[in-house]
C-alpha positions in Angstrom: 13.5 -4.5 2.8 9.9 -3.5 2.1 7.0 -5.8 1.4 4.3 -4.6 -0.8 0.8 -5.9 -1.5 0.2 -6.5 -5.2 -3.5 -5.7 -5.5 -6.0 -2.9 -6.2 -8.9 -4.5 -4.2 -9.9 -2.3 -1.3 -10.8 -5.3 0.9 -7.3 -6.8 0.5 -5.6 -3.5 1.1 -7.6 -3.0 4.3 -6.8 -6.5 5.7 -3.2 -6.2 4.8 -2.8 -2.8 6.4 -3.8 -4.4 9.7 -0.8 -6.8 9.6 1.7 -4.0 10.5 4.5 -5.4 8.3 3.3 -4.6 4.8 4.5 -1.1 3.9 3.1 -0.4 0.4 0.8 -1.3 -2.5 1.6 -1.9 -6.1 -1.1 -1.7 -8.8 -1.2 -2.2 -12.5 -3.9 -1.9 -15.2 -4.9 -5.5 -14.9 -5.3 -5.3 -11.1 -7.2 -2.0 -11.3 -9.6 -3.6 -13.8 -10.6 -6.1 -11.1 -11.7 -3.3 -8.8 -15.5 -2.6 -8.9 -14.7 1.1 -8.5 -13.4 3.6 -11.0 -9.6 3.8 -11.2 -9.7 7.3 -9.7 -11.9 6.3 -6.8 -9.9 3.1 -6.2 -6.6 5.1 -5.9 -8.3 7.6 -3.6 -9.5 4.9 -1.2 -6.1 3.1 -1.3 -4.4 6.4 -0.3 -6.5 6.4 2.9 -4.7 3.4 4.3 -1.5 3.6 6.4 0.9 2.6 3.6 4.0 4.7 2.8 3.9 4.2 -0.9 1.3 3.3 -3.6 2.6 2.5 -7.1 0.5 3.4 -10.1 1.4 2.3 -13.6 1.1 4.7 -16.4 -0.9 3.4 -19.4 -0.4 6.3 -21.9 2.1 5.4 -24.6 2.4 9.0 -25.9 5.0 11.2 -24.1 2.8 14.2 -23.4 -0.2 12.2 -22.4 2.0 10.1 -20.1 3.2 13.3 -18.3 -0.4 14.4 -17.9 -1.5 11.0 -16.6 1.4 11.2 -14.1 0.2 14.5 -12.7 -3.3 13.2 -12.4 -2.1 10.2 -10.4 0.0 12.5 -8.2 -3.1 14.6 -7.4 -4.9 11.4 -6.2 -2.1 9.8 -4.3 0.0 12.9 -3.3 3.1 12.1 -1.3 2.5 8.3 -1.4 2.9 8.3 -5.2 5.5 6.2 -7.0 4.9 6.0 -10.7 5.5 2.7 -12.4 6.7 3.5 -15.9 7.1 0.7 -18.5 10.7 -0.1 -19.7 10.2 1.2 -23.2 11.9 3.9 -25.2 9.0 6.4 -24.5 8.8 5.2 -20.9 12.5 5.9 -20.2 12.1 9.4 -21.6 9.0 10.0 -19.4 11.0 8.8 -16.4 13.9 11.0 -17.1 11.5 14.0 -17.4 9.8 13.2 -14.1 12.7 12.1 -11.9 13.0 15.4 -10.0 9.2 15.7 -9.5 7.8 12.3 -8.6 9.5 9.1 -7.6 9.5 6.6 -10.5 9.9 2.8 -10.8 10.8 1.3 -14.2 8.7 -1.8 -14.6 8.8 -4.8 -16.8 12.6 -5.0 -16.9 13.9 -8.1 -18.7 17.6 -7.3 -19.1 20.4 -5.9 -17.0 20.9 -3.3 -19.8 17.4 -1.9 -19.1 18.3 -1.8 -15.4 21.3 0.3 -16.3 19.1 2.8 -18.1 16.7 2.8 -15.1 19.6 3.8 -12.9 20.6 6.6 -15.3 17.1 8.1 -15.3 17.1 8.2 -11.5 14.5 5.5 -10.9 13.8 4.7 -7.2 13.0 1.1 -8.2 13.8 -1.3 -11.0 11.0 -3.9 -11.3 11.6 -7.4 -12.5 8.9 -10.0 -13.1 10.6 -13.0 -11.6 8.3 -15.9 -12.3 7.3 -14.5 -15.7 10.9 -14.0 -16.6 11.5 -17.7 -15.7 8.7 -18.7 -18.0 9.8 -16.5 -20.9 13.6 -16.6 -20.5 14.4 -19.6 -18.4 15.7 -18.1 -15.2 14.2 -15.1 -13.5 16.6 -15.3 -10.5 19.5 -15.0 -12.8 18.0 -11.8 -14.1 17.7 -10.5 -10.6 21.3 -11.3 -9.9 22.5 -9.5 -13.0 20.4 -6.5 -12.2 21.8 -6.4 -8.7 25.3 -6.3 -10.1 24.5 -3.5 -12.4 22.8 -1.5 -9.7 25.2 -2.1 -6.9 26.7 1.4 -6.9 23.5 3.3 -7.3 20.4 4.4 -5.4 18.1 2.4 -7.6 16.8 -0.7 -5.8 15.2 -3.9 -7.1 11.5 -4.4 -6.5 10.6 -7.9 -7.5 7.2 -8.9 -8.7 5.5 -11.9 -10.2 6.4 -14.2 -7.3 4.2 -17.2 -6.7 5.4 -18.8 -3.4 7.3 -18.1 -0.2 10.2 -20.2 -1.5 10.4 -18.0 -4.6 10.2 -14.9 -2.5 13.2 -15.9 -0.3 15.2 -17.0 -3.4 14.5 -13.6 -5.0 15.9 -11.8 -1.9 18.9 -14.1 -1.8 19.5 -13.2 -5.5 19.8 -9.5 -4.7 16.3 -7.9 -4.7 15.7 -5.4 -1.9 11.9 -5.4 -2.0 9.1 -7.7 -3.0 5.5 -7.2 -4.1 3.3 -10.1 -3.5 -0.4 -11.1 -3.9 -2.3 -11.5 -0.7 -2.2 -15.3 -0.5 1.6 -15.3 -0.8 2.0 -12.5 1.8 -0.1 -14.4 4.2 1.8 -17.6 3.7 5.1 -16.0 4.5 4.2 -15.8 8.2 2.9 -19.3 8.5 4.8 -22.6 9.1 3.2 -25.8 10.4 6.2 -26.5 12.6 5.8 -23.1 14.3 2.1 -23.7 14.8 2.7 -27.1 16.3 5.6 -25.9 18.6 3.4 -23.3 20.3 0.4 -25.6 20.6 2.8 -27.9 22.6 4.2 -25.1 24.7 0.7 -23.9 25.6 -0.5 -27.4 26.3 2.4 -28.2 28.7 2.8 -24.8 30.3 1.0 -21.7 31.7 1.0 -18.0 31.3 -0.6 -14.8 32.6 -4.4 -15.1 32.8 -6.9 -12.3 33.2 
């Protein structure tokens, strides 16, 4: 499993890179709009951190322009590039064209049928918006389970986004997702439990260890 930071803020990327257990960054147009830097400069700075993958979402809706945008993103992010391509008719065509050049992730999947097409175009990831799917369709976890069944015999893995809590994160993995992308606050909360904190306060109060 890989955990990603869902952000385009340099400060958040820097702090998360120091944790040692977050392996990538996912961005989208809304997140990039929150950066005080230009999109190009934001991507250049994100690429300097020790992440293995950075996901950039194409915004062009025209086939040829999307291919050009893909090449521009690749020049900025180089080997860390994974292109997020919307699950649309044009997007699937773009993904099929790029599959042997740049890793792609089909994003915004709301049906197992779209996951099936993502598999056929050779996508590395199929991205489901779990919480958003629950709000729009009633059960985002059911969508993840159906996608997992469709993709079980393929190399395409589920990267789940739109997750609002640690509980939802764990439920999404249990439903069949292999990877999660989370905002900074949810990432941080994964590692914290009050019982753990209290347990080790008691150990330290009642025991001893190596001292300098």
